[in-house]
C-alpha positions as CSV (number, residue, x, y, z in Angstrom):
1,M,-107.3,124.1,130.8
2,S,-106.5,123.4,135.0
3,N,-108.9,124.2,137.5
4,D,-106.6,126.1,139.9
5,Q,-109.0,127.5,142.1
6,G,-112.1,127.2,143.7
7,I,-114.4,124.1,144.1
8,K,-112.3,120.6,142.8
9,N,-114.3,117.6,143.8
10,V,-116.7,116.4,142.0
11,V,-119.4,113.5,142.6
12,L,-121.0,112.0,140.2
13,V,-124.5,110.0,140.7
14,H,-126.4,108.0,138.3
15,G,-129.8,106.9,138.0
16,A,-132.2,104.1,137.6
17,F,-131.6,101.4,135.7
18,A,-128.1,102.5,134.8
19,D,-124.3,102.4,137.0
20,G,-121.8,104.9,136.8
21,S,-119.6,103.5,133.9
22,G,-122.2,106.0,131.9
23,W,-120.4,109.2,133.5
24,R,-117.4,108.6,131.8
25,R,-117.4,111.3,128.9
26,V,-118.1,113.6,132.2
27,Y,-115.3,112.4,133.7
28,D,-113.0,112.4,131.4
29,N,-114.2,115.9,130.2
30,L,-113.9,117.0,134.1
31,T,-110.9,115.2,135.1
32,G,-108.9,116.9,131.3
33,R,-110.1,120.0,132.9
34,G,-108.2,119.4,136.5
35,Y,-110.9,118.2,138.6
36,R,-110.5,115.5,141.0
37,V,-114.0,113.1,140.5
38,S,-115.7,110.6,142.0
39,I,-118.5,108.2,140.8
40,V,-121.6,106.6,143.3
41,Q,-122.2,103.3,142.6
42,N,-125.8,103.1,143.4
43,P,-127.1,99.6,144.9
44,L,-130.8,100.7,144.0
45,T,-131.9,98.8,146.7
46,S,-133.6,102.0,148.7
47,L,-133.1,105.5,148.8
48,E,-131.7,105.3,152.4
49,D,-129.0,102.5,150.7
50,D,-128.2,105.0,147.8
51,I,-127.6,108.0,149.9
52,A,-125.5,106.1,151.8
53,A,-123.5,104.7,149.2
54,T,-123.5,108.7,148.3
55,Q,-122.1,109.9,151.4
56,R,-119.5,107.6,151.9
57,V,-118.0,108.6,148.8
58,L,-118.9,112.0,150.0
59,D,-117.0,110.8,152.8
60,L,-113.5,110.6,151.4
61,Q,-113.3,114.3,149.4
62,D,-110.9,116.8,150.7
63,G,-112.8,119.9,151.1
64,P,-115.5,121.6,149.8
65,T,-117.8,119.2,146.3
66,I,-120.4,119.4,143.8
67,L,-122.8,117.0,144.1
68,V,-124.6,116.5,140.6
69,G,-126.9,113.7,140.1
70,H,-128.4,112.3,136.4
71,S,-132.8,111.0,136.9
72,W,-133.0,109.4,139.9
73,G,-129.9,110.2,141.1
74,G,-131.8,113.7,141.6
75,T,-133.8,112.4,144.2
76,V,-130.4,111.0,146.4
77,I,-128.6,114.1,145.8
78,T,-131.7,116.4,147.6
79,E,-131.4,114.5,150.4
80,A,-127.2,113.2,150.4
81,G,-126.6,116.7,149.4
82,T,-127.2,117.8,153.3
83,H,-124.0,116.5,153.8
84,P,-121.2,119.3,155.0
85,K,-119.5,119.1,152.3
86,V,-121.4,119.4,149.4
87,A,-121.1,123.3,148.4
88,G,-123.3,122.9,145.6
89,L,-126.1,120.8,143.3
90,V,-126.6,120.1,139.9
91,Y,-129.8,118.1,138.5
92,V,-128.7,116.3,135.1
93,S,-132.3,115.7,134.5
94,A,-133.4,114.7,137.3
95,L,-135.6,114.5,139.9
96,A,-135.6,117.3,142.4
97,P,-138.6,116.7,145.4
98,D,-139.0,118.7,148.7
99,E,-138.8,117.8,152.2
100,G,-141.6,114.9,153.2
101,Q,-142.0,114.1,149.8
102,T,-141.8,111.0,147.9
103,T,-140.5,110.6,144.0
104,A,-143.7,109.5,142.6
105,Q,-145.9,112.7,143.8
106,Q,-143.3,114.7,141.2
107,Y,-145.0,113.3,138.6
108,E,-149.0,114.6,139.8
109,G,-150.5,116.7,137.1
110,F,-147.9,116.3,134.5
111,A,-147.8,114.2,131.3
112,P,-147.2,110.5,131.6
113,T,-144.6,109.5,129.3
114,P,-145.2,106.0,127.1
115,N,-142.1,105.7,125.6
116,F,-140.6,105.1,129.1
117,P,-142.6,101.9,130.2
118,I,-141.3,100.1,133.3
119,H,-141.6,96.1,133.7
120,T,-141.9,95.1,137.4
121,V,-141.0,91.4,138.3
122,E,-141.8,89.0,141.0
123,D,-139.8,90.6,144.0
124,G,-140.4,94.1,143.4
125,F,-137.3,95.7,141.0
126,G,-138.4,97.2,137.9
127,F,-136.3,97.2,134.2
128,L,-136.7,99.2,131.8
129,N,-139.6,98.1,128.6
130,V,-136.0,96.5,125.9
131,E,-138.5,96.9,122.7
132,K,-138.6,100.9,124.0
133,F,-135.6,101.1,125.6
134,K,-133.7,103.4,123.2
135,I,-137.0,105.9,122.4
136,G,-137.4,105.9,126.4
137,F,-134.0,106.4,127.6
138,A,-131.1,107.4,125.1
139,A,-132.4,108.5,121.0
140,D,-130.2,110.1,120.7
141,L,-127.6,108.2,121.2
142,S,-125.6,105.3,118.5
143,D,-127.7,101.7,117.9
144,A,-125.3,100.2,119.8
145,D,-124.5,102.3,122.9
146,A,-128.0,102.3,123.4
147,A,-128.0,98.4,123.2
148,F,-125.1,98.1,124.9
149,L,-127.0,100.5,127.9
150,R,-130.3,98.1,127.3
151,D,-128.9,94.9,128.1
152,S,-127.2,96.1,130.8
153,Q,-129.8,98.0,132.6
154,V,-129.5,97.7,136.3
155,P,-133.0,97.2,138.3
156,I,-134.3,99.0,141.6
157,D,-136.2,98.2,143.9
158,M,-140.0,99.9,142.7
159,S,-140.6,100.7,146.7
160,V,-137.8,103.7,146.6
161,F,-140.5,105.9,144.7
162,A,-143.0,106.3,147.5
163,T,-140.1,106.4,150.0
164,P,-140.2,110.5,150.8
165,V,-136.9,112.1,151.4
166,K,-136.1,113.8,155.0
167,A,-134.8,116.8,153.8
168,A,-134.0,119.0,150.1
169,A,-130.5,120.4,150.6
170,W,-131.4,122.8,147.3
171,R,-133.7,125.0,150.2
172,T,-130.4,125.4,151.3
173,K,-127.3,125.1,148.8
174,P,-127.4,126.8,145.3
175,S,-127.9,124.7,142.2
176,W,-127.8,124.1,138.5
177,A,-130.1,122.0,136.4
178,I,-129.5,120.9,132.8
179,I,-132.3,119.0,131.3
180,A,-132.9,117.6,127.8
181,G,-135.4,119.3,125.7
182,E,-136.6,115.8,124.0
183,D,-136.7,113.4,127.2
184,Q,-138.7,111.0,127.2
185,S,-138.6,109.4,130.5
186,F,-140.0,112.4,132.0
187,D,-142.2,115.3,130.6
188,Q,-139.8,118.3,130.5
189,A,-142.8,120.6,132.7
190,M,-142.0,118.7,135.5
191,L,-138.1,119.0,135.2
192,L,-138.6,122.5,134.8
193,H,-141.2,122.3,137.6
194,M,-138.7,121.1,139.8
195,A,-135.4,122.7,139.1
196,N,-137.2,126.3,138.8
197,R,-138.8,125.2,142.4
198,A,-135.4,124.9,143.6
199,G,-134.3,128.4,142.1
200,A,-131.9,126.4,140.3
201,E,-130.2,127.7,137.1
202,I,-131.6,125.9,134.1
203,T,-129.9,125.2,131.2
204,V,-132.0,123.2,128.4
205,V,-130.1,121.0,125.3
206,P,-132.2,120.6,122.5
207,G,-132.6,117.4,120.7
208,A,-131.4,115.7,124.0
209,S,-133.0,112.5,124.8
210,H,-132.6,111.6,128.5
211,A,-129.6,109.6,128.5
212,L,-127.5,113.2,127.8
213,Y,-125.2,113.1,130.5
214,I,-123.6,110.1,127.6
215,S,-124.7,111.9,124.4
216,H,-124.1,115.6,125.5
217,S,-121.3,115.4,128.3
218,D,-119.6,118.4,127.1
219,E,-122.4,120.7,127.7
220,V,-122.6,118.5,131.0
221,A,-119.4,119.3,132.1
222,D,-119.6,122.8,131.6
223,V,-122.7,123.0,133.5
224,I,-120.8,121.1,136.2
225,V,-117.8,123.5,136.0
226,K,-120.1,126.5,136.4
227,A,-121.4,125.2,139.2
228,A,-118.1,124.6,141.0
229,E,-116.9,128.0,139.8
230,H,-119.9,130.2,141.2
231,A,-120.8,128.3,144.2
232,L,-120.8,129.5,148.0
233,V,-117.4,127.7,149.3
234,G,-116.8,127.7,153.0
235,V,-118.0,124.2,153.9
236,G,-116.4,120.7,154.7
């Protein structure tokens, strides 16, 4: 099935403890349907660095673009999405702070996630606990796939979670959210709260883990296609 009309560009932004390779199944699905897909490699060294990396890729797009973020990538696309080429946002079990808010503030008032412990090392970077990695991040992946993600995880500078976003693109651009029904990384109530506040069209995938962009890549790709077909054009 080809994409002959509407938005054809998609930019995918990964979250903390991961890199862009996790998007491979979504990439294959979308490129097979005629979309031009680019994947950001966030350095995870600061919010500013990740926004710059994302906007650098957005600069290369040849027209209106759907910007997609997983997990921490949601904070990144919230500010990076103010880029003039971004027509719509897709949050994949992702954070969506408001202007002036930090990522850490999104957790206030919601249930803790004991299966998602983060170990901070001496230089201030954090890794996910290796013993709980599968249950906390990738419970619905095979043991082999979860182990590969665990052993290739990319640490994040923990100070990023205290950095406020300067703008919230979801305030002026349409958004969609796909949420894992069995996410052990974030309280689902928190994800729903943020998505509802953003006015996002919400899809919940029952049984999915935080790594639903891998385990439920077809459903994620379908939401991205819906965004590409319905987001307001006239940008870029």
